[in-house]
ZAMARGU-4260 file (C-alpha; in steps of 0.2 Angstrom, whole numbers, plus 5000, padded with zeros to 4 digits):
<rodrens>
0) 5501/5497/5692 | 5506/5482/5682 | 5524/5475/5681 | 5525/5480/5662 | 5522/5498/5668
5) 5539/5497/5676 | 5548/5492/5660 | 5554/5507/5651 | 5571/5501/5646 | 5578/5484/5644
10) 5588/5486/5660 | 5572/5487/5670 | 5570/5468/5667 | 5585/5464/5677 | 5578/5473/5692
15) 5564/5460/5694 | 5563/5445/5705 | 5557/5428/5699 | 5539/5431/5704 | 5539/5448/5695
20) 5547/5440/5680 | 5532/5427/5680 | 5520/5441/5681 | 5529/5450/5667 | 5526/5435/5656
25) 5508/5435/5660 | 5506/5453/5656 | 5516/5451/5640 | 5505/5438/5633 | 5489/5448/5638
30) 5497/5463/5628 | 5501/5452/5613 | 5484/5445/5612 | 5475/5461/5614 | 5485/5470/5601
35) 5485/5456/5589 | 5466/5455/5591 | 5465/5473/5585 | 5478/5473/5572 | 5480/5455/5566
40) 5497/5447/5566 | 5508/5432/5571 | 5500/5426/5587 | 5505/5408/5592 | 5524/5409/5589
45) 5525/5425/5599 | 5515/5418/5614 | 5527/5403/5615 | 5543/5412/5616 | 5539/5424/5630
50) 5548/5416/5644 | 5564/5413/5634 | 5564/5431/5628 | 5562/5437/5646 | 5577/5426/5651
55) 5587/5434/5637 | 5583/5451/5643 | 5587/5447/5661 | 5604/5440/5657 | 5611/5450/5642
60) 5613/5469/5637 | 5605/5472/5620 | 5610/5490/5620 | 5627/5481/5615 | 5623/5463/5613
65) 5615/5458/5596 | 5599/5447/5595 | 5595/5440/5578 | 5578/5432/5574 | 5574/5418/5562
70) 5560/5419/5558 | 5556/5437/5561 | 5538/5435/5566 | 5543/5429/5584 | 5549/5446/5589
75) 5534/5454/5598 | 5540/5452/5616 | 5557/5458/5610 | 5549/5474/5603 | 5539/5477/5619
80) 5554/5474/5631 | 5566/5485/5620 | 5558/5502/5624 | 5544/5501/5611 | 5529/5496/5623
85) 5521/5513/5621 | 5520/5510/5602 | 5516/5492/5602 | 5498/5495/5599 | 5503/5502/5582
90) 5511/5487/5576 | 5507/5482/5557 | 5497/5499/5555 | 5500/5513/5544 | 5515/5522/5551
95) 5516/5511/5565 | 5529/5497/5571 | 5533/5483/5559 | 5528/5466/5562 | 5546/5460/5559
100) 5563/5466/5565 | 5568/5482/5556 | 5585/5490/5557 | 5577/5507/5552 | 5565/5506/5567
105) 5576/5503/5582 | 5594/5500/5587 | 5588/5484/5596 | 5584/5476/5579 | 5601/5470/5574
110) 5596/5462/5558 | 5580/5463/5547 | 5571/5446/5544 | 5554/5441/5537 | 5559/5426/5527
115) 5568/5411/5535 | 5585/5404/5535 | 5595/5420/5537 | 5599/5421/5555 | 5615/5409/5558
120) 5624/5416/5543 | 5620/5434/5549 | 5626/5430/5566 | 5642/5422/5560 | 5644/5438/5550
125) 5642/5449/5565 | 5654/5439/5575 | 5667/5441/5561 | 5665/5460/5561 | 5665/5461/5580
130) 5681/5451/5581 | 5690/5460/5567 | 5685/5477/5575 | 5691/5471/5592 | 5674/5473/5600
135) 5666/5463/5613 | 5648/5458/5613 | 5637/5443/5612 | 5628/5437/5597 | 5612/5428/5600
140) 5602/5419/5586 | 5584/5414/5589 | 5579/5401/5576 | 5560/5397/5577 | 5546/5388/5568
145) 5556/5375/5558 | 5568/5387/5550 | 5583/5377/5556 | 5581/5365/5542 | 5581/5379/5529
150) 5596/5376/5517 | 5604/5393/5521 | 5605/5388/5540 | 5612/5371/5536 | 5625/5379/5525
155) 5630/5391/5539 | 5631/5377/5552 | 5642/5366/5541 | 5653/5380/5533 | 5666/5377/5546
160) 5669/5365/5561 | 5674/5379/5572 | 5663/5393/5578 | 5667/5410/5586 | 5665/5413/5605
165) 5651/5423/5612 | 5639/5415/5599 | 5623/5407/5605 | 5611/5399/5593 | 5594/5396/5601
170) 5583/5383/5593 | 5565/5388/5598 | 5558/5371/5595 | 5539/5371/5596 | 5536/5356/5584
175) 5529/5368/5570 | 5534/5378/5555 | 5517/5386/5551 | 5509/5369/5551 | 5516/5353/5560
180) 5534/5350/5556 | 5538/5334/5547 | 5556/5338/5542 | 5568/5324/5545 | 5582/5334/5551
185) 5571/5343/5564 | 5564/5326/5570 | 5582/5320/5573 | 5587/5336/5583 | 5571/5335/5593
190) 5572/5316/5596 | 5590/5313/5602 | 5589/5322/5619 | 5571/5318/5623 | 5571/5299/5619
195) 5563/5288/5632 | 5580/5279/5635 | 5589/5296/5639 | 5575/5303/5649 | 5572/5287/5659
200) 5591/5286/5663 | 5591/5303/5670 | 5575/5300/5680 | 5583/5284/5687 | 5599/5292/5693
205) 5588/5305/5702 | 5577/5292/5709 | 5591/5282/5716 | 5603/5295/5722 | 5592/5311/5723
210) 5601/5327/5722 | 5616/5321/5732 | 5635/5323/5727 | 5634/5306/5719 | 5621/5312/5706
215) 5633/5326/5702 | 5648/5315/5702 | 5639/5304/5689 | 5636/5319/5677 | 5651/5314/5666
220) 5644/5296/5665 | 5627/5303/5661 | 5635/5313/5646 | 5644/5298/5641 | 5627/5288/5640
225) 5620/5303/5631 | 5633/5302/5617 | 5631/5284/5616 | 5612/5286/5613 | 5615/5298/5599
230) 5620/5292/5582 | 5632/5306/5581 | 5634/5323/5589 | 5630/5335/5574 | 5632/5351/5583
235) 5647/5347/5593 | 5656/5341/5577 | 5652/5358/5570 | 5660/5369/5583 | 5645/5371/5596
240) 5643/5365/5614 | 5626/5357/5613 | 5614/5361/5627 | 5597/5354/5628 | 5583/5350/5629
245) 5577/5365/5640 | 5559/5369/5645 | 5558/5387/5637 | 5542/5390/5645 | 5549/5386/5663
250) 5555/5404/5668 | 5565/5398/5683 | 5574/5385/5672 | 5577/5395/5657 | 5583/5410/5667
255) 5596/5399/5675 | 5602/5391/5659 | 5604/5409/5651 | 5615/5414/5666 | 5626/5399/5664
260) 5627/5401/5645 | 5633/5419/5646 | 5649/5412/5654 | 5650/5396/5645 | 5649/5404/5628
265) 5664/5415/5632 | 5675/5399/5628 | 5665/5390/5615 | 5649/5394/5604 | 5634/5386/5611
270) 5619/5378/5603 | 5604/5379/5615 | 5589/5368/5611 | 5574/5375/5619 | 5557/5367/5619
275) 5542/5378/5619 | 5523/5377/5617 | 5517/5387/5602 | 5502/5397/5607 | 5507/5396/5626
280) 5494/5404/5637 | 5480/5405/5625 | 5470/5389/5624 | 5464/5390/5607 | 5481/5394/5600
285) 5489/5379/5610 | 5476/5367/5603 | 5476/5374/5585 | 5493/5382/5583 | 5493/5381/5564
290) 5476/5391/5563 | 5483/5404/5575 | 5500/5406/5568 | 5494/5421/5558 | 5477/5429/5562
295) 5467/5444/5556 | 5457/5456/5567 | 5447/5448/5581 | 5459/5433/5580 | 5450/5426/5565
300) 5459/5414/5553 | 5458/5422/5536 | 5459/5411/5521 | 5460/5418/5504 | 5447/5415/5490
305) 5461/5409/5478 | 5469/5398/5491 | 5452/5389/5494 | 5449/5387/5476 | 5467/5379/5473
310) 5463/5365/5486 | 5446/5362/5479 | 5451/5362/5461 | 5466/5351/5464 | 5456/5338/5472
315) 5444/5337/5457 | 5459/5336/5445 | 5468/5323/5456 | 5452/5312/5456 | 5454/5311/5437
320) 5473/5310/5436 | 5483/5302/5450 | 5499/5309/5442 | 5495/5326/5449 | 5504/5330/5465
325) 5504/5345/5477 | 5520/5352/5485 | 5521/5366/5498 | 5535/5373/5509 | 5528/5373/5526
330) 5512/5383/5521 | 5498/5370/5518 | 5486/5381/5527 | 5490/5398/5519 | 5490/5390/5501
335) 5474/5380/5503 | 5482/5363/5502 | 5475/5356/5519 | 5460/5348/5510 | 5472/5340/5497
340) 5482/5332/5511 | 5466/5325/5519 | 5458/5319/5503 | 5474/5313/5494 | 5488/5311/5507
345) 5499/5301/5495 | 5498/5316/5482 | 5503/5329/5495 | 5520/5334/5500 | 5525/5347/5513
350) 5544/5349/5513 | 5545/5362/5527 | 5554/5379/5525 | 5564/5374/5510 | 5558/5382/5494
355) 5574/5378/5485 | 5572/5359/5488 | 5553/5360/5484 | 5556/5367/5467 | 5570/5354/5462
360) 5560/5340/5471 | 5546/5345/5459 | 5558/5345/5444 | 5563/5327/5448 | 5545/5322/5450
365) 5541/5330/5433 | 5556/5322/5425 | 5549/5305/5432 | 5532/5307/5424 | 5522/5316/5438
370) 5513/5332/5436 | 5518/5343/5451 | 5510/5359/5457 | 5520/5369/5469 | 5511/5381/5480
375) 5519/5395/5489 | 5518/5414/5492 | 5526/5425/5479 | 5539/5432/5491 | 5545/5415/5495
380) 5548/5410/5477 | 5562/5423/5477 | 5573/5411/5487 | 5571/5397/5474 | 5575/5408/5458
385) 5590/5398/5453 | 5580/5382/5454 | 5566/5388/5444 | 5578/5393/5430 | 5591/5379/5431
390) 5581/5364/5436 | 5564/5367/5429 | 5564/5379/5414 | 5581/5375/5407 | 5575/5357/5405
395) 5557/5363/5400 | 5549/5352/5414 | 5530/5353/5417 | 5530/5361/5434 | 5515/5372/5438
400) 5519/5386/5451 | 5504/5393/5461 | 5510/5410/5468 | 5498/5416/5482 | 5499/5433/5490
405) 5506/5441/5474 | 5505/5460/5473 | 5505/5471/5489 | 5501/5462/5504 | 5496/5475/5517
410) 5501/5473/5535 | 5515/5461/5533 | 5525/5474/5524 | 5542/5475/5516 | 5548/5458/5518
415) 5533/5450/5511 | 5527/5460/5497 | 5524/5450/5481 | 5528/5463/5469 | 5544/5456/5461
420) 5539/5440/5453 | 5535/5447/5435 | 5552/5455/5435 | 5562/5440/5440 | 5552/5427/5430
425) 5547/5435/5413 | 5565/5434/5406 | 5566/5415/5410 | 5565/5405/5393 | 5551/5392/5392
430) 5541/5399/5407 | 5523/5405/5404 | 5515/5417/5417 | 5496/5418/5420 | 5488/5431/5430
435) 5469/5427/5432 | 5458/5441/5438 | 5445/5430/5448 | 5443/5413/5456 | 5433/5406/5440
440) 5447/5412/5429 | 5460/5404/5441 | 5452/5387/5441 | 5452/5387/5422 | 5470/5393/5423
445) 5476/5379/5434 | 5468/5366/5422 | 5475/5375/5407 | 5492/5376/5415 | 5493/5357/5418
450) 5487/5353/5401 | 5501/5364/5393 | 5514/5351/5399 | 5527/5365/5402 | 5534/5376/5415
455) 5519/5388/5421 | 5517/5401/5434 | 5500/5406/5440 | 5500/5422/5450 | 5486/5429/5461
460) 5483/5439/5477 | 5474/5433/5492 | 5457/5438/5487 | 5446/5440/5472 | 5436/5456/5469
465) 5421/5450/5460 | 5416/5434/5450 | 5410/5434/5432 | 5409/5422/5418 | 5426/5421/5409
470) 5433/5415/5393 | 5442/5399/5394 | 5461/5402/5392 | 5462/5390/5377 | 5450/5402/5368
475) 5459/5419/5372 | 5474/5424/5381 | 5467/5442/5385 | 5449/5447/5387 | 5441/5464/5382
480) 5430/5470/5396 | 5424/5487/5389 | 5426/5496/5372 | 5432/5513/5369 | 5440/5525/5356
485) 5452/5536/5366 | 5464/5525/5375 | 5467/5507/5381 | 5470/5501/5399 | 5479/5484/5400
490) 5475/5478/5418 | 5484/5463/5426 | 5475/5454/5441 | 5459/5457/5451 | 5464/5474/5459
495) 5470/5482/5444 | 5455/5476/5433 | 5444/5483/5447 | 5452/5500/5446 | 5452/5500/5427
500) 5434/5496/5426 | 5430/5510/5439 | 5440/5522/5428 | 5431/5517/5412 | 5414/5521/5421
505) 5420/5539/5425 | 5429/5543/5409 | 5422/5541/5392 | 5431/5532/5378 | 5441/5520/5389
510) 5444/5502/5382 | 5448/5490/5396 | 5457/5474/5393 | 5460/5460/5406 | 5478/5455/5402
515) 5476/5437/5409 | 5494/5431/5403 | 5510/5441/5406 | 5520/5429/5396 | 5517/5426/5382
520) 5509/5443/5378 | 5493/5443/5367 | 5502/5450/5352 | 5486/5450/5341 | 5478/5462/5354
525) 5493/5473/5355 | 5493/5475/5337 | 5474/5480/5336 | 5476/5493/5350 | 5492/5501/5344
530) 5483/5516/5336 | 5478/5522/5353 | 5487/5527/5369 | 5490/5513/5381 | 5491/5513/5400
535) 5498/5497/5408 | 5492/5493/5426 | 5501/5480/5437 | 5505/5476/5455 | 5523/5473/5451
540) 5539/5483/5451 | 5537/5495/5436 | 5555/5490/5432 | 5555/5474/5422 | 5537/5470/5424
545) 5522/5468/5412 | 5523/5486/5406 | 5541/5484/5401 | 5536/5469/5390 | 5523/5479/5382
550) 5535/5493/5379 | 5548/5481/5371 | 5535/5473/5360 | 5530/5490/5352 | 5548/5496/5350
555) 5553/5479/5342 | 5538/5481/5330 | 5542/5499/5326 | 5525/5506/5332 | 5524/5524/5339
560) 5511/5520/5352 | 5511/5531/5367 | 5513/5520/5383 | 5513/5524/5401 | 5517/5511/5414
565) 5509/5511/5431 | 5515/5499/5444 | 5526/5498/5460 | 5539/5512/5462 | 5557/5508/5464
570) 5556/5506/5483 | 5551/5493/5496 | 5533/5495/5501 | 5531/5497/5520 | 5517/5489/5530
575) 5500/5497/5530 | 5483/5495/5522 | 5482/5489/5504 | 5473/5504/5499 | 5487/5516/5505
580) 5500/5505/5497 | 5491/5506/5480 | 5488/5525/5482 | 5507/5528/5486 | 5511/5520/5470
585) 5499/5529/5459 | 5488/5514/5457 | 5471/5523/5458 | 5457/5530/5447 | 5463/5548/5451
590) 5480/5545/5445 | 5473/5536/5429 | 5464/5552/5426 | 5479/5563/5427 | 5489/5551/5416
595) 5475/5552/5403 | 5476/5570/5402 | 5495/5569/5398 | 5492/5555/5386 | 5478/5564/5376
600) 5488/5581/5376 | 5476/5590/5388 | 5491/5595/5399
</rodrens>
C-alpha cells in the first residue's frame, strides 16, 4: 500500500511524518507522469511544485483557506491532494477533470485560472470579501512560470502600499515562463536575494560562528546587510514581509517555512520567494523544461503545422528584409519562433507573459519603420484587445498578428478556446482578418499581410488538414472549391473546409467556397451566390462572427438570400476531444444535411 493510498482527504496529509511526506512527493510525481503520458497535459511545471504543494497542505486547511493559482496549469498535485485522486486519471478527457482550476468542479478550486496575471488581484478581492464579512481564513496565491511580471499582477502589487493580513503570495520561481524567462523584473526579483555577496555573507557567518547564539544574534545585522545589498525593497514598500529565497524542492525546509508563515501572516501579508526546478524528478523535463512544459500523449512534444511554417517563412522573409521582426509573449516554442531566434536573434523579441506590452511594443516598432509580426495564441490576444484597437488600428500601423490555436482546442478546455477572435476583432476599423485553410495558403497569407502595410490578423488552428495548390491572396480573396446549383457553403479555416468538402461529396448540388478572408468579405462572390441558400461554417462564436458579417451584408444590400450560420454556441466549450467539441456545436456533415433540408424546404 502506497502513501498516496492513505490520502483520501486534505486532512490526511497532516497525519504524515517527514519521511512519509517525502515518499508522498515521489508518488505524486509518478502519478503525474503516468497520467500525463496517457492524456497529455502540463508536465514540467507540475513536477516542480510538488514539495511546495505538500507543505501547503500540511500547514493549511483548504476546506476553509483559499488557494489561488497563477498560472492555472500548475494545479495537478493540488487536485490529487484535494480529494480528486481517484478521478485524476480522467484529467483533460471528455467528461473528466479539467487541466486547470475550475470552481464548478470542486470547492477546493477557489478561483478559475487558465490565463496568467489574475491571481494577486483575485486574492486581494477574496481578502476584502472575507474581512467585510467578518470571516477568518488564509488566502494563498501561487504565482508560477513567469506570471508575476504580467501587467495585471504588477497593478495588483502596486495598487496600495498596505496589504491585508493572512494573505500569502508565493512566487514559484523556476526561471521559466514556458521558455526561459528573460523579463527584467523577474531577473531583479530572482537576483537580489541570491547574489554572491549575500550568499557568501551568510555562509561566512555560519563558518565563523556555526549555529551558536552569536549567529542568531547577528540576524538583525544580516538583514541590515541584505537591505543594503538590494537597490530597493520592492515588496516591503508595497505592504509585504518579504521572505526568500527558499528551496521549494527541499521538503523539510519549505515545510518549516510554511509553518512559520502561517503565524507571521496573521500580522502582515507575506511574499514568499520559492526557488524550484521545473520538471523536478524527471530527467528529460529538467534538462528541457521548455519542451516538456506541455506535452501530448506519450510525453511527445507536439508542434503544429502552422507554427512550424511561421518560423520557416519568417526566416526566409527576414533574409530579404531586415526590417521584419518577430515578437512573442513567452511562447516562442508553441508559436514556432525558436528557429527565428536561432537564425536572427536581433530580429526576435520574447517579452514574457505580457501580451498588452507585446502589442504596444509592436505598434512603436511599426511607427518607427519596422515590420513587426506578433505571434501568440488566439485566446491570449483577448488580454490585449484595447492595445490592438487603440495603439495599432486607430493609428493604422502595419502590425501583423499571427493567431495560433484558433478555433476549438480540445483538451485545454474553457480557458483556452480560440473561438472569440472574429467576434472581438471584426468590428475594429482598419483591421483585416485572413483565415488560411492550409499551410501553403498560410505562407502566402503572411507575405501578403506584410506587403499590405496595414494592421492584419492571420488566424489558424494548430494543424492543417490537407495541402493543395492555392490561389495567391492577391489574385482572389475567396476560392471556389466545388460547384453546385442548390446551395452554397462558405467555410472558414481548415476544419470547416474539410467538413464542407465531405458534405459536398455526399449531397448533390453543393457549392463549396473557401472564405480565406473574414474581413473584408469578398463582396463579388457574395453577390454571385445570392440567388441560392447559404450556410456559413466557422470555428468562432456564432454571435458576432463571420456569419454575422454575411447576414449584415445581405441585409444592407436588400437581398432575400436564405442564410444559416453554424458556429460555436453561446457557451464556453469544455475540455475534451476536438471531434466532440465540433459535434456538440453542430459543426458536422450530419448537421449540415439537416440544415439543408430546412433551407430547401424539405422539412
